C-alpha positions as CSV (number, residue, x, y, z in Angstrom):
1,M,8.5,-12.4,-15.8
2,K,8.8,-15.9,-14.2
3,Q,5.5,-17.2,-13.1
4,S,4.8,-18.0,-9.5
5,A,5.7,-21.4,-8.2
6,M,2.7,-21.1,-5.9
7,S,0.0,-20.8,-8.6
8,P,1.3,-20.8,-12.2
9,R,-2.1,-20.5,-13.7
10,T,-2.7,-17.0,-12.3
11,G,0.7,-15.7,-13.4
12,R,1.5,-14.5,-9.9
13,I,5.1,-13.8,-8.9
14,I,5.7,-15.4,-5.6
15,E,8.5,-13.1,-4.6
16,L,6.3,-10.0,-5.1
17,D,3.5,-11.6,-3.1
18,I,6.0,-12.2,-0.3
19,A,7.1,-8.6,-0.5
20,K,3.4,-7.5,-0.2
21,G,3.0,-10.0,2.7
22,L,6.0,-8.4,4.5
23,G,4.5,-5.0,3.6
24,I,1.1,-5.7,5.1
25,L,2.6,-7.1,8.3
26,S,4.7,-3.9,8.5
27,V,1.5,-1.8,8.1
28,I,-0.4,-3.7,10.8
29,L,2.6,-3.5,13.2
30,Y,2.9,0.2,12.4
31,N,-0.7,0.7,13.5
32,T,-0.3,-1.2,16.7
33,L,2.9,0.4,17.9
34,S,3.3,3.6,19.8
35,A,5.8,6.2,18.8
36,S,9.2,4.5,18.8
37,A,12.3,4.0,16.6
38,L,10.7,0.9,15.1
39,Y,7.5,2.8,14.4
40,T,9.5,5.5,12.5
41,A,11.5,2.9,10.6
42,L,8.3,1.1,9.4
43,G,6.8,4.4,8.3
44,G,9.9,5.0,6.2
45,Y,9.2,2.3,3.6
46,M,5.9,0.5,4.1
47,M,3.5,2.5,1.9
48,P,6.1,3.3,-0.9
49,L,6.8,-0.5,-1.0
50,F,3.3,-1.2,-2.3
51,F,3.6,1.3,-5.0
52,V,7.0,0.1,-6.1
53,V,5.7,-3.5,-6.2
54,S,2.7,-2.3,-8.3
55,G,5.2,-0.6,-10.6
56,L,7.2,-3.8,-11.1
57,V,4.2,-5.4,-12.7
58,M,2.9,-2.4,-14.6
59,Q,2.9,-2.8,-18.4
60,R,4.6,0.1,-20.1
61,D,2.6,1.7,-22.9
62,A,4.7,1.0,-26.1
63,C,2.5,3.5,-28.0
64,S,0.4,6.5,-26.9
65,F,-1.6,6.4,-23.8
66,S,-5.1,5.0,-24.1
67,L,-7.7,6.0,-21.4
68,R,-9.9,3.1,-22.5
69,R,-7.1,0.5,-22.1
70,F,-6.1,2.1,-18.7
71,W,-9.7,2.0,-17.5
72,K,-10.1,-1.7,-18.4
73,K,-6.9,-2.6,-16.5
74,N,-7.5,-0.5,-13.4
75,A,-11.2,0.1,-12.8
76,R,-11.2,-2.6,-10.2
77,L,-9.3,-0.3,-7.8
78,L,-12.1,2.3,-7.8
79,F,-14.7,-0.4,-7.3
80,Y,-12.9,-1.6,-4.2
81,Y,-12.5,2.0,-3.0
82,I,-16.2,2.6,-3.3
83,L,-17.0,-0.8,-1.7
84,F,-14.9,-0.4,1.4
85,S,-15.8,3.3,1.7
86,A,-19.4,2.3,1.9
87,I,-18.7,-0.4,4.5
88,Y,-16.8,2.1,6.6
89,L,-19.5,4.7,6.4
90,L,-22.1,2.1,7.2
91,C,-20.2,1.0,10.3
92,S,-19.7,4.7,11.4
93,A,-23.4,5.4,10.8
94,V,-24.4,2.4,13.1
95,T,-22.0,3.6,15.7
96,C,-23.4,7.1,15.4
97,I,-27.0,5.8,15.8
98,A,-26.0,3.8,18.9
99,G,-24.8,7.1,20.4
100,N,-21.1,6.2,20.5
101,G,-20.0,8.2,17.5
102,S,-19.9,11.7,16.2
103,C,-22.2,12.9,13.4
104,K,-19.7,15.6,12.5
105,A,-17.0,12.9,12.1
106,L,-19.4,10.8,10.0
107,A,-20.1,13.8,7.7
108,L,-16.4,14.5,7.3
109,D,-15.7,10.9,6.4
110,G,-18.5,11.1,3.8
111,I,-16.9,14.2,2.3
112,A,-13.5,12.5,2.3
113,A,-14.9,9.5,0.5
114,L,-16.6,11.7,-2.1
115,V,-13.5,13.7,-3.0
116,G,-11.4,10.6,-3.3
117,C,-9.3,11.3,-0.2
118,G,-10.5,8.3,1.7
119,F,-10.0,7.8,5.5
120,N,-8.1,5.4,7.6
121,V,-6.2,3.2,5.0
122,V,-8.8,3.4,2.2
123,W,-6.8,6.3,0.6
124,F,-4.4,3.7,-0.8
125,F,-7.0,2.6,-3.4
126,S,-7.7,6.0,-4.8
127,A,-4.0,7.1,-4.6
128,L,-2.9,3.9,-6.5
129,F,-5.6,4.4,-9.2
130,L,-4.7,8.1,-9.7
131,G,-1.0,7.5,-9.4
132,K,-1.2,4.8,-12.1
133,L,-3.1,7.2,-14.3
134,L,-0.4,9.9,-13.9
135,C,2.4,7.4,-14.4
136,S,0.8,5.8,-17.4
137,L,0.2,9.2,-19.0
138,L,3.9,10.0,-18.8
139,T,5.2,6.5,-19.7
140,G,2.9,6.6,-22.8
141,S,4.2,10.0,-23.9
142,P,7.0,10.6,-26.4
143,L,9.2,12.1,-23.7
144,P,12.5,10.3,-23.0
145,R,12.8,8.2,-19.8
146,W,15.1,10.7,-18.1
147,A,12.6,13.5,-18.7
148,Q,9.7,11.4,-17.4
149,G,11.7,10.6,-14.3
150,L,12.7,14.3,-13.8
151,F,9.1,15.5,-14.1
152,L,7.8,12.9,-11.6
153,A,10.7,13.6,-9.2
154,G,9.7,17.3,-9.4
155,L,6.1,16.4,-8.6
156,F,7.3,14.2,-5.7
157,L,9.3,17.1,-4.1
158,L,6.4,19.5,-4.7
159,A,4.0,17.1,-2.9
160,A,6.5,16.5,-0.1
161,G,7.2,20.2,0.3
162,I,3.5,21.2,0.5
163,G,2.9,18.3,2.9
164,R,5.7,19.6,5.1
165,A,4.4,23.2,5.0
166,V,0.7,22.4,5.7
167,D,-0.4,20.5,8.8
168,F,-3.4,18.7,7.4
169,T,-4.3,17.2,10.7
170,A,-4.7,20.7,12.3
171,L,-7.2,22.0,9.6
172,T,-10.8,22.5,10.7
173,G,-14.1,23.4,9.0
174,V,-13.8,24.5,5.4
175,G,-10.1,24.2,5.6
176,W,-10.3,20.6,6.5
177,V,-12.5,19.9,3.4
178,L,-10.0,21.8,1.2
179,G,-7.2,19.9,2.9
180,M,-8.8,16.6,2.0
181,V,-9.0,17.8,-1.6
182,G,-5.4,18.7,-1.4
183,L,-4.4,15.3,-0.1
184,T,-6.3,13.7,-3.0
185,V,-4.1,15.8,-5.4
186,L,-0.8,15.3,-3.6
187,R,-0.8,11.6,-2.7
188,P,-1.0,10.4,-6.3
189,M,2.1,12.6,-7.1
190,E,4.1,10.6,-4.7
191,A,2.5,7.3,-5.7
192,A,3.2,8.0,-9.4
193,F,6.9,8.6,-8.6
194,Y,7.2,5.3,-6.7
195,L,5.3,3.5,-9.5
196,F,7.7,4.9,-12.0
197,I,10.7,3.7,-10.0
198,G,9.1,0.2,-10.0
199,T,8.8,0.3,-13.8
200,L,12.5,1.2,-14.1
201,L,13.4,-1.7,-11.9
202,Q,11.5,-4.4,-13.8
203,G,14.6,-5.6,-15.8
204,A,16.8,-5.6,-12.7
205,F,14.3,-7.5,-10.7
206,R,13.7,-10.1,-13.4
207,S,17.5,-10.6,-13.7
208,L,17.9,-11.0,-9.9
209,Q,14.9,-13.4,-9.9
210,K,16.6,-15.6,-12.4
211,Q,20.0,-15.5,-10.7
212,C,18.6,-16.2,-7.2
213,T,18.8,-20.0,-7.5
214,K,22.1,-20.9,-5.9
215,P,22.5,-20.9,-2.1
216,A,25.2,-18.2,-2.2
217,M,23.0,-15.9,-4.2
218,V,20.0,-16.5,-1.9
219,A,22.1,-15.7,1.1
220,A,23.5,-12.6,-0.5
221,C,20.0,-11.3,-1.3
222,G,18.8,-12.0,2.2
223,I,21.8,-10.5,4.0
224,G,22.0,-7.5,1.6
225,G,18.2,-6.9,1.9
226,T,18.5,-7.0,5.7
227,V,21.3,-4.5,5.6
228,L,19.4,-2.1,3.3
229,T,16.3,-2.4,5.5
230,V,18.3,-1.5,8.6
231,G,19.8,1.4,6.7
232,C,16.3,2.5,5.9
233,G,15.4,2.4,9.6
234,L,18.4,4.6,10.5
235,L,17.7,7.1,7.8
236,A,14.0,7.3,8.8
237,Q,15.0,8.4,12.3
238,V,16.7,11.4,10.7
239,A,13.9,12.2,8.2
240,P,10.7,10.9,9.7
241,Q,7.9,10.6,7.1
242,D,4.3,9.7,7.2
243,M,2.9,9.2,3.7
244,Y,-0.6,9.3,5.1
245,D,-0.3,13.0,5.8
246,L,2.6,13.7,3.4
247,T,4.8,15.1,6.1
248,A,8.6,14.8,5.9
249,S,11.1,16.9,7.8
250,R,13.7,16.3,5.0
251,P,12.0,15.0,1.8
252,L,15.3,13.9,0.0
253,L,16.4,11.9,3.0
254,S,12.9,10.5,3.4
255,L,13.0,9.4,-0.3
256,A,16.4,7.8,0.3
257,A,15.0,5.9,3.3
258,A,12.1,4.7,1.3
259,A,14.4,3.6,-1.6
260,L,16.6,1.6,0.8
261,G,13.6,0.0,2.5
262,C,11.9,-1.0,-0.7
263,A,15.1,-2.5,-2.1
264,G,15.8,-4.3,1.2
265,I,12.3,-5.8,1.4
266,L,12.5,-7.0,-2.2
267,G,16.0,-8.5,-1.5
268,I,14.6,-10.3,1.5
269,S,11.6,-11.5,-0.5
270,L,13.9,-13.0,-3.2
271,A,15.7,-15.0,-0.5
272,L,12.5,-16.0,1.3
273,G,11.0,-17.2,-2.0
274,K,13.5,-20.1,-1.7
275,V,12.5,-21.1,1.9
276,P,9.6,-23.6,1.6
277,M,8.5,-23.2,5.3
278,L,8.0,-19.4,4.9
279,N,7.3,-18.5,1.3
280,K,3.7,-19.8,1.0
281,G,2.5,-18.3,4.2
282,L,3.9,-14.8,3.5
283,A,2.8,-15.0,-0.1
284,Y,-0.7,-15.8,1.1
285,L,-0.8,-12.6,3.1
286,G,0.5,-10.8,0.0
287,V,-2.3,-12.2,-2.2
288,H,-4.9,-10.9,0.3
289,A,-3.0,-7.6,0.9
290,L,-5.6,-5.3,-0.7
291,Y,-8.4,-6.8,1.6
292,L,-6.1,-6.8,4.6
293,M,-5.2,-3.2,3.9
294,A,-8.8,-2.1,3.8
295,I,-10.0,-4.2,6.8
296,H,-7.3,-4.1,9.5
297,N,-7.7,-0.4,10.4
298,Q,-11.5,-0.4,10.5
299,P,-12.2,1.9,13.5
300,N,-14.6,-0.3,15.5
301,L,-12.5,-3.5,15.0
302,Y,-9.3,-1.6,15.8
303,G,-10.9,-0.2,19.0
304,W,-12.4,-3.5,20.2
305,L,-9.2,-5.5,19.7
306,N,-7.2,-2.8,21.4
307,K,-9.4,-2.9,24.5
308,L,-9.3,-6.7,24.5
309,S,-5.5,-6.7,24.3
310,V,-5.2,-4.2,27.1
311,K,-7.4,-6.4,29.3
312,L,-5.5,-9.6,28.4
313,C,-2.2,-8.0,29.2
314,A,-3.2,-6.0,32.4
315,G,-0.2,-5.6,34.6
316,L,2.3,-6.7,32.0
317,P,4.9,-4.5,30.2
318,G,3.6,-2.4,27.3
319,W,5.4,-4.4,24.6
320,Y,3.4,-7.5,25.7
321,M,0.1,-5.6,25.0
322,Q,1.4,-4.3,21.7
323,G,2.4,-7.8,20.6
324,M,-1.0,-9.2,21.6
325,F,-2.7,-6.4,19.8
326,F,-0.7,-7.0,16.6
327,L,-1.5,-10.8,16.8
328,L,-5.2,-10.2,17.4
329,L,-5.5,-7.6,14.6
330,T,-3.6,-9.7,12.1
331,V,-5.6,-12.8,12.8
332,A,-9.0,-11.0,12.9
333,A,-8.3,-9.1,9.6
334,L,-7.2,-12.3,7.9
335,I,-10.3,-14.2,9.1
336,I,-12.6,-11.4,7.9
337,A,-10.7,-11.1,4.6
338,M,-11.0,-14.9,4.0
339,G,-14.7,-14.6,4.6
340,L,-15.3,-11.5,2.5
341,E,-13.0,-12.0,-0.5
342,P,-14.6,-15.2,-1.9
343,R,-18.0,-13.4,-1.9
344,L,-17.1,-9.9,-2.8
345,D,-14.3,-10.4,-5.3
346,P,-16.4,-12.2,-7.9
347,V,-19.1,-9.5,-7.6
348,V,-16.6,-6.7,-8.0
349,R,-14.9,-8.4,-11.0
350,A,-18.4,-9.0,-12.6
351,L,-19.2,-5.3,-12.2
352,V,-15.9,-4.2,-13.6
353,R,-16.4,-6.5,-16.6
354,R,-19.8,-5.0,-17.2
355,C,-18.7,-1.4,-16.9
356,T,-15.6,-1.9,-19.0
357,G,-17.0,-4.3,-21.6
358,Q,-14.5,-7.1,-20.9
359,R,-15.3,-10.7,-21.7
360,K,-15.5,-13.1,-18.8
361,D,-12.5,-15.1,-19.8
362,Q,-10.2,-12.0,-19.8
363,T,-7.8,-11.7,-17.0
364,N,-6.1,-8.7,-15.6
365,P,-2.3,-8.9,-16.4
366,E,-1.5,-6.4,-13.6
367,R,-1.7,-7.6,-10.0
368,S,-1.7,-4.7,-7.6
């Protein structure tokens, strides 16, 4: 694929970083909004988008699947999962000791982390790792492409159907623990399907990227992407989905909404990649998307900033408060990410190299 105009040495693709930037802004906005049409529309595409983007840069196994090769490429995701799970549990423990938290909730969070379910938004790391494993197993098999797609589509519908039948949020006690194990199994099924779709779209995306040079093509991508995204929003109202709990009233319509949304955001990203005033800022958010994903919904930070935004907007309409909350949460998460990433990222990469036997000069060809 064409190397990023932002940083050629890293091999980043600026249009995909822009897509992730739009995706992380959608996630943060989703978490600041109350139930509304926009809230439902964002939920229709935001998490599938990250898996599709990851699929667009996944290397297909030309030969049989190799667990060793997979581990070297993707171990970093598990290290980040463990790291941010530890940070979350530490924050929850401090809150608990201070008397403002629940020991039962802390214990459940610990169990969730151990079974790979995660809590808040940390589930994305384990789901991406396990989804990549499942997708790589299939794409590295001798099965034809159509059979691989059919199998993953079946897993997707199975996961969506079980998610619709079981209210995971209502489970308690032992049922809640078993429910967390169930989510750990079901989420990668959906993730693997969206990753597979991303691998199928690699050629089409590369072709569009090369063609998107003339103003007419840029405008077509931008307008077409906007239309598709609006279509996703309209479909999402009919088939509301929340990938966090794997609930969907109509799984096939929900899948169609996610497909429209992902295609729309990618089209918009191809157009924005040619806009100098916007592309670098959005791409910067995309580069930090993994950290922002893990930080922005940290319970204490989320609660403090929500209270602050309520006080700042006392007496004003609700949308003022939601806008202030979104702004505060975005800026705070970005500042924390900028402070943490330069310190933690080299440590995590060093640990990954040691555990996987990679040389220091080796780089990961896949950017999540």
